[in-house]
N, C-alpha and C positions, 0 to 999 in steps of 0.2 A: 532561783534558777529557772530558766525557761524550759518547760517540759517538751516543747516542740523543737525538734532538731532542725537546724538550718540546712537547706538544700545547697550542696556545692554548686558553683557557677556552671561547671561543665554539665552537670545533670540538669540544671535549669534550662540550658540550651537544648538539650535533648527533648525535654518536655515541651518547650516552645516549638521546636521543629515538628514534633508529632502533632501538636495542636494545629499548626499551619497546614501540614499535609492532610490531616483529616478534614479540616474545613474545606480545602481545595477539592478533595475527593467527594465529599458530600454535596458540595455546590455543583460540581461537574455532573454528578449522578442525577441531581434534580433537573438540571438543564437538559441532559440527554433523555431522561425519562419523559419530560414534557415534549421534546421534539419527536420521540418515538410514538407517543400517544397521538401526536398530530399527523402521523402518517409517514414519517421518515424511517424507513425500515432499517437503514444502516445504523441508526442510533440505538437500536436494540442491542447491538454488540457492545456499544459503549456503556449501556446500563449494566452490563455484566463486568466490563473491564474496570470501571471506577471503584466498585466495592472490592474487587480483587486487589487493586493497587492500595486501597485503604488498609486492607488486611496485611499486605506486605509491609506497609509503613509501621504497623504495630509490631510485626515480627522483627523488623530492623531495629526499632526503638528498644525492644526487649534485649536484643543482642548487644547493642551499643551500651545500654544501661548496665548490663551484666559485666561487660568488659570494663566499664568505668569504675565499677565497684570492686574490681579485683580479679577479674577473669572468670572463666567457666570452670567450676569445680568438677563438672562431669568430664571435661577433657583436659586433664593436667598435662603440662609439658613434660615429656619423658626425660629422664636422666640419661646422659650419654656416657659410655665407657671411655677410657683414656684414648684408645686407638681411634674411635670414631670422632672424638673431640679434636684430636690432632688433625685428622683428615678435613674436618669442617673448618678448622682454623686456617689450614693451608689453602683450601678452596676460597675462603673469604679473602685471604691475602692476595691470591691470584686475581680475583674479581676487582679488588681495590686497585691493583696495578693496571689492569685492563681499562678500567673506567677513568683513571687519572692520567693514562697515557705517559707514564714515565719512560724516558728514553733509555735504551740499553737493557731493559728488562726482558725476561724470557717471554716468548709468545706461546710456549707450551704450557698446558694446564698441569697441575701437580699430578703425579702418578697416583693410581688407586691401590697401590700395594699396601 
């Protein structure tokens, strides 16, 4: 039995996406730093921006990876009571009617009672 677990394809895509994003951010940072040191003062702003975007890529990667692995246990989806679930179902049915443009359907949203 192979002790190394196989990485699911969707997770592999996330890892490749992060690698590409980080490579882009590091390369752009190096170019802008070179330009800033050569006297282009506007490039100093970009030397701050690219590491920030690289950090955001890591943040997004972690969020997407967590969702791919089964959601965020820190933020579980709340259970709805019967009344709220009925209202939600009625609202979703109304939105379905509006978006599909069925003739003869009511144009009034469901009541909130």
